[in-house]
matplotlib code that plots the C-alpha trace (Angstrom):
import matplotlib.pyplot as plt

x = [14.8, 12.5, 12.0, 10.5, 7.5, 6.1, 3.8, 6.6, 6.5, 7.7, 8.2, 7.8, 9.2, 6.9, 9.1, 7.1, 7.2, 4.5, 2.0, -1.1, -4.9, -6.6, -8.7, -6.6, -6.1, -2.8, -2.3, 0.1, 1.3, 3.4, 6.3, 5.6, 8.0, 6.3, 2.5, 0.4, -1.7, -4.9, -2.9, -1.6, -4.9, -3.1, -1.1, 0.1, 1.2, 3.1, 1.9, -0.6, -2.6, -5.2, -3.7, -6.3, -7.1, -6.6, -10.8, -10.7, -12.0, -9.0, -7.5, -7.8, -5.9, -5.6, -3.6, -1.3, -2.2, -4.4, -5.8, -6.2, -8.0, -5.9, -5.2, -7.5, -5.7, -3.5, 0.3, 2.9, 5.0, 5.4, 7.6, 5.3, 6.6, 3.8, 4.7, 3.0, 1.7, 1.5, 2.7, 3.6, 7.8, 9.2, 10.0, 13.5, 16.7, 17.4, 16.3, 12.9, 11.7, 10.1, 6.6, 4.5, 2.7, 0.0, -1.3, -4.1, -7.1, -10.3, -13.7, -16.1, -18.1, -14.7]
y = [-6.4, -6.7, -9.1, -8.3, -8.5, -8.3, -5.6, -3.4, -0.2, 3.3, 6.6, 10.5, 13.1, 16.5, 19.6, 23.0, 26.9, 28.1, 28.4, 26.4, 26.7, 24.3, 21.7, 19.7, 16.5, 15.6, 12.8, 10.8, 9.9, 6.1, 6.3, 3.4, 1.9, 1.2, 1.2, 1.5, -1.6, -2.0, -3.4, -0.2, 0.1, 2.0, 5.3, 7.1, 10.4, 12.6, 16.1, 17.1, 14.1, 11.6, 8.7, 5.3, 3.6, 4.3, 3.5, 2.1, 5.0, 7.1, 4.4, 5.3, 2.9, 3.9, 7.0, 4.8, 7.3, 7.9, 10.6, 11.6, 14.7, 16.5, 19.8, 19.9, 23.5, 26.3, 24.8, 28.2, 25.1, 21.7, 18.8, 15.5, 11.6, 10.0, 5.9, 4.2, 0.5, -2.8, -1.2, -3.7, -3.8, -3.4, -6.6, -6.0, -4.1, -0.9, 2.8, 4.2, 7.0, 9.7, 9.4, 12.6, 14.2, 16.9, 19.6, 21.3, 23.5, 22.2, 24.6, 24.1, 22.0, 18.7]
z = [41.6, 38.7, 35.5, 32.6, 31.4, 35.0, 37.1, 39.4, 40.9, 39.6, 40.9, 39.1, 40.8, 40.3, 40.9, 39.4, 40.7, 39.4, 41.7, 41.2, 42.9, 44.1, 42.0, 39.6, 37.5, 36.8, 33.5, 33.2, 29.0, 29.1, 26.7, 23.7, 25.1, 28.2, 27.4, 30.4, 31.1, 33.5, 35.6, 37.6, 40.1, 43.3, 42.7, 46.1, 46.8, 48.8, 47.5, 45.0, 43.6, 45.8, 47.1, 46.4, 43.9, 40.1, 39.4, 35.3, 34.1, 34.8, 32.6, 29.3, 27.6, 23.9, 25.2, 27.9, 30.0, 33.1, 34.1, 38.8, 40.4, 43.1, 45.0, 47.7, 48.6, 46.7, 46.9, 45.6, 44.8, 44.0, 45.3, 44.8, 44.3, 42.9, 43.0, 40.9, 42.0, 39.2, 36.3, 33.4, 33.1, 29.3, 27.3, 27.9, 30.0, 28.4, 29.6, 28.6, 26.0, 28.2, 30.6, 29.8, 33.7, 32.1, 35.3, 34.4, 36.7, 37.0, 36.7, 38.9, 36.7, 36.3]

ax = plt.figure().add_subplot(projection="3d")
ax.plot(x, y, z, "-o")
ax.set_aspect("equal")
plt.show()
């Protein structure tokens, strides 16, 4: 159980039947009614994204998003669960707007 305007954990499930090459970056964009705060410090994953601390340089507060690199290998399809810790809950209890998940390949230079 969580309380409004308190930090808690949240989960995003990612599924794709499109193959993903090694070397990728994921961007999670928070909805306007639940903006990203600098409280987010840890992300865990059971798949394509590296688990660990979210470096402050990966958090973009003006765009309410964060970026993580991953895809250490080729994936023919993806079933991934991304757990985010210390997300700020909304100020009221109601359905939230949509999170956006962007995934793209990195070239050799990043």
